N, C-alpha and C positions, 0 to 999 in steps of 0.2 A: 463380789458376793460369792458365797460358798455354793458350789453345785450340789443340789440335793434332789431327791425324789420325794413325793408326798404320798402317804397312804391315807386315803379319805375314809374314815369310819362312818357308817350309816346304820344299817340294820344288822350289825355284826360286832356288838360291843363286848368283845372278849379277845384275848391274845392266844388262847389255846385253839388249835385246829382252825385257824382263820386263813382261808385260802389266799386272798389277795395280799394280806400282810406277810404271809410266809414267802410268797414269790417276790414281793417287793424287796424283802430283806436278802434275797438270793443274788440281787444285782450289785453292780459295782458302786453305784452312787449310795451315799448314806441317806437314810430315810427319816423324815420328820412326820410323825403321825398328826392327823388333822381331824377335827370334828367341827361341824357347822350347826349351830342352833338356827334352824331354817325359819326365817320370818314368814315365808309363804305358808308354813304349817302353823307356827305358833300364833300368828296374828289372827288366825281363824278360830282359835279356841276361846270359848266363852268363859270357862272357869279359869280363874287365875291362880287356883291352888290345885290344878290338875295333877293327879298322882302320877300320871305317866311322864309328865315333864320332870317332876321330882325324881322319879326312877332313872330317867335318862341322865339327869344332872349327876346323880350319885354314881352311876356307872362310868360316866366320862371322867369324873373326879378320881375314881378308883383306877382307871386306865392311866390317867396323868401321873398319879402317884407311882404306879408300876414303872412307867417309862423314866421317871425321875430317879427311881431307885437304880435303874440301869444306866444312869449318867446322861440321859437325854431328857426330853420333855414332850409335851403335846400342845399343839397349836389349837386353841379353842376360839372360834369366831361366832359372832351373832349377826345375822343379816341375811340378805338374799344371795343364794349361792353364786350366781353369775357375778354380782358385784364383789363378793368376797374373793373370788378367783382373780378378777381384774386387779384387785389391790395386792393379792399375794404375788402375782407375777411381777409387780413393781418392786417388791421387797426381797424376793428370793430368786435365784437362778435355777428354776425348776427344770429338771431333765425329763421327768415323766410323772404321771399321776396314776396311782394304782387304786383300785376299789373293787368291791364286790357288787354284782348286778342286783338290781331291784326291778320288779316286773309290773308295779302299779303304774297307771297312766301318768300321774304327776311325776313320779320318779323317772320314767322314761323320757318325758319332755325336758325335765331338769337336766338329766345327764346329757341329752343331745345338745342342749344350749351350752353347757360347760365344755363339752368336747369340741364344739365349734370355736369357742374362745381359745382353747388350747391349740387347736389345729392351725389357727392363724399365726401362732408363734412357733409352729413346728414341734409342739410337745405332744408325745403320744399319751392317749387316755386308755389305760389297760384295765379291763374289767374281767372278773372271774365268777364262776358259779360257786355259791357258798351257802345260801339260805335254803336250798332244796337238794334233794338227792337227784332228781331229774327235772330239768327246767323245761318250760314250754318249747315244744318242737322236738323233744327227745322221745316222747311217747306218742306215736301216731298210729292211726288205723291202717288197714291194708291199702286204702286209697291215698295214703299220705296226708290225710286230713286229721284234725284234732277230734278227740272223742267227745260226744255229747251225752254219753251215758257212763255212769261210774263203773259198773261191774266189769265190762270189757277193758276199760282203762286200768282198773286195779289189777286185773289178771295179767295184762301186758306189763304193768309196772313191776309186779312180783317176779315175773320171768326175767325181766331185765336186771332186777335187783340181785337175783340169784346168780346171774351170769357175770355181773359186774363186780369186780373186787373193790368194794367200797372200803377206803382206808382212812385212818386218822393220820393227819400230818405230824411229822416229828416236830420237836421244839424249834422255833425260828432262830435265826442267827442274830442274836441281840447285839453282837459286836458291830453290826452294820447300821445301828441306829445313829442318827446324827448327834454328836456330843455337843450339848448346849446347856446353858444355865436354865433354871426353871422359868417357864413362860407364864404370863399373867393368867389368872383364873377368873372367868366370868361368873358372877354370882347370880342366883335366881332373881333376886330383887332388881338387878340391873336390866333384866329382860321383862320386868313387870309381873313376875310370878312370885308366889309364896310357897313355902314347903308344905306338902300334904302329909297328913298323919296316917293315911291309909296304909295298912300292912301289906307288904308284897311277899308272896310265898317264896320259899327257898328255890334256887335254880337247880338243886341237886335232885335228880330223878329218884323217886322212892321205889326201890326194887319190888317191894311187896305189893304196892298199889298197882304197878304195871303187871305183875304176875297174876293178880286176881281181878284185873280190869274188866274182863268180860262178865264176871260174876257180880261185881259191885257197882259198876258205873251208872246204873239207872236209878239208884236210890239216893235221893238228895240229903237224907239225914246221915248218911255214911260218908266218911272221908275216902271215897272210892275213885276219885279222879285225880289226875296228876297236878293240875293247876300250873302247868308249865307254859301255858299259852303266851303270857307276857314275855317269857324268856325266849321263846321261839320268835315272837314278833320282833324283838330288839336284838336277837342274836347273842344273848348272854350265855346260851348253851349251844353246842354244836348239833345240828340236825343229823350229821353222820353218826356221831356217838350215840344219840338217842335212838336212831333207827336200828343200828346194830344191836343195841341192848334189847330193844323191844322185840326184834325179830327172833331173838333167842328165848324170850319170855312169854309173849302174848300176841297172837296174830290180830286180835281185836284192837289192841292198842296201836299196833303198826298200821291197821286200816285207817285209824283216825289221822295218822300222818299222811297216808295216801290221799284221803279226802282233802287235806289241806293243799296238796300239790295239784289235785284235780281242779279245785276252785281257782287256784293261781293260774292254771292253764286256761280255764274258761275266761277269766278276766283278761288275760293276755291276748287271746284270740277274739274275744267279744267284748271290747271295752265299753260298748253301749249299755251293758248290764248295770253300770254304775247308776244310771237313772232311768233305765227302761227294762221291761220284762225280757227275759231271755227268749221266751215264746211270745212274739209280737202280738198275737191275737188277745193275749191277756191284758194288754194295755187298754182294752175296751171296757174293762170292768168298771161300772159306775160306783166307785167307793162312796160311802156315806160321809166319812170324814167329819164326824161329830167332834168338835173341839173339846167340849166338856167331858165326853166319854173318854177321849184320849187322855185328858188330864187325870181322870179317875184311874185309868189303867196305869199311867206313869207313877201315880202315888200309891198304888197297891190297895185300892179301895173298891174293887169291883164286886165284892160279895162272893167271889169264888176264891176260897182260901189258898189253894195251891198256886193260883195266878198271883194273888196278892203277896204270898210269901216270897215268890220269885222276884217280884218287882222291888220289894222292900230289901231283900238280900242285895240286889244290884245297887240300889240307891245308897245302902249303908256301907258296902264293902268293895264295890267295883267288880264284883264277880257274881255270876249266876250259874247254878248247876246245869250241866248240858241237857239233861232230860227236861228240866223246867224251862229252859230257853225255847224248846220246841212247843211246850204247852202254852206259854204266854204269847208266843208269836202266832200260833194257830188261833188263840182266843182273839187277839187284836184283829187279825185279817178275816177270820171266818165269823166269829160271834158278833163283832162290832162292825165288820166291813169297813175297816180303816186301812188305808193304803199302806202296804208293806214298807214303803219308803219312809213313812213317818216312824215306824218302829225301828227300822234299820238305823235311822239318824239318831234316835234316842240311845240305842245301844252303842253307837259310835261315840257318843258323848260320854257315856258312863262306864263302858267296859275297860278294865285295865288291859285285857288281852285283845282289844279290838284290832282286827286285821281286816282290811277292806274286802279281800277276796272271800274269806270264810264267812264274814258277817253278811255280805251280800248273798252268797250262795245259800246260807242257812235261812235267811229271810225269804228268798225266792222259793226255796223248797217248801217252807211252811205255807206260803201263800198260794202254792200251786203254779207259780208263774215261771219257774226256772227249769234248769236241766235236772233230770232225775227227780222231779218234784213230787211232793205228796199230791195225789189226785184231788181235784177241787171238791169232789163229793165225799172225801174223807175229812171229817171234822172231829178233832179231838174232843172227847167228853172229859172236862176237868175232874168230874167226880170219879169216873172210871180210872183215870190216870192216878188219882189220889189213892184209890183202892189198891191199884197194882204196885205203886212205888212209894207210898207214904201211908201205909195202912194204919199204923198206930199214931199217925199225925204228929210225929216227933218234929219233923221239919216245919210243918205248919205252926205248931205251938211255939216254936222258937221265934218265928218272924211275925206271927199274927197272934199276940197274946190275948187280944180281946175277942178272938174267935169263940163263938158259942155263948157270948154275952149279949145283952141288949144293945151295946154300943157298936157291935159289928153290923155293917150295912147289909141289906138284903141283896140278892143277885141283881146286877145291873141289867141283865137280860135273861130271859128263860132259855135254857139250853135247847130244848126241842124246837122252839120258835126260831131261834137264831140259826140252828142247823138247816131248817127248811128254807129260811130266807136266803142263806148263803148259797146253797145248792141251786136254788131257782135263779138267783142273781147271776151267778157264774154261767149257768147253762144258757140263759137268755143272751148274755154278752157273747158267748162263744158261738152260738147259733147265728148271730148277726155278723160275726167276723168274716 
């Protein structure tokens, strides 16, 4: 058997400025790229035409074509990672496995299990920082603990960013790819999925959007946000390249990247936030959890047009404008007193750019249960939000064409009543905590 190293692609589906891939190709052994369609993740998906799976499939196919153009190929597997590696070690004389680190709870347990398999065979498992500028543990407070508040975290992050010479890696040494014939391609249908027709935005950062991000980002009728979330999630763009570009163009946009790393850090240090409130006393809130009202919210039929526009945009496109995400999340948790975990799970199912840490952090912020949270007594008024950010109702008219006609439903709940009820419910629960 030929001695080779493996580079395991996960959340880094690109060849440019890919840390683990670059260092794998610096070593003596020839490198065979690997991607695993992970059944632990795929089997849990309800929708069999999930656009994210289609996107990953397309990106893996693009990478495979690239490597075959270089005279190599890409090994694509479908299964449970531990089983896949057990089988690979029977087929190849693997000298080392290179990969880039992932910080989500499942990913860490998966990597620990794979590393243990490799360790028994004396094979090193080498992981690198790639999907963040600073990973959990690099930005700590004066006591050596992780930050629970964003502002001092971001201040420390910026100081370290200015001091650190963040660089884009040079082109990798492609001559060190393992020369092999094209390897088999797994099709979506073989995994039980069908192709989705949802449109995925370009991975190329729009310089003008970034430059005017602070001015335009809050207005959902404008194309004022980057829509790069899915590309950051799956690593089809380099975070280093994007951070360097945004640092020179717009601090507000760079702040969004810092928020992403803040929430990744919170998840790494407090993995319990996946299903519990960051502030434990907020787990005492007696959510109403009315199933019919939740269904109405999901379908965008609440009688609050800005809320309904957001939900319909999400259901139709897999995207929702950032400002509107806050409005619909506040409405669900405060107006309807429905558990933030219900909304978080719905977003996880629908959002193309779903990322566990940011989704969880955003929902806990809206519900008042998380770090740096919106105070429980602050309840977004959907009408005021509309007046500020969609004054001419351009966004609303696009997604709720029946608004203003007899076919549009009345408000599901009165705002003043809902606000009073939410504040009283939260206050009572916290006083009893």
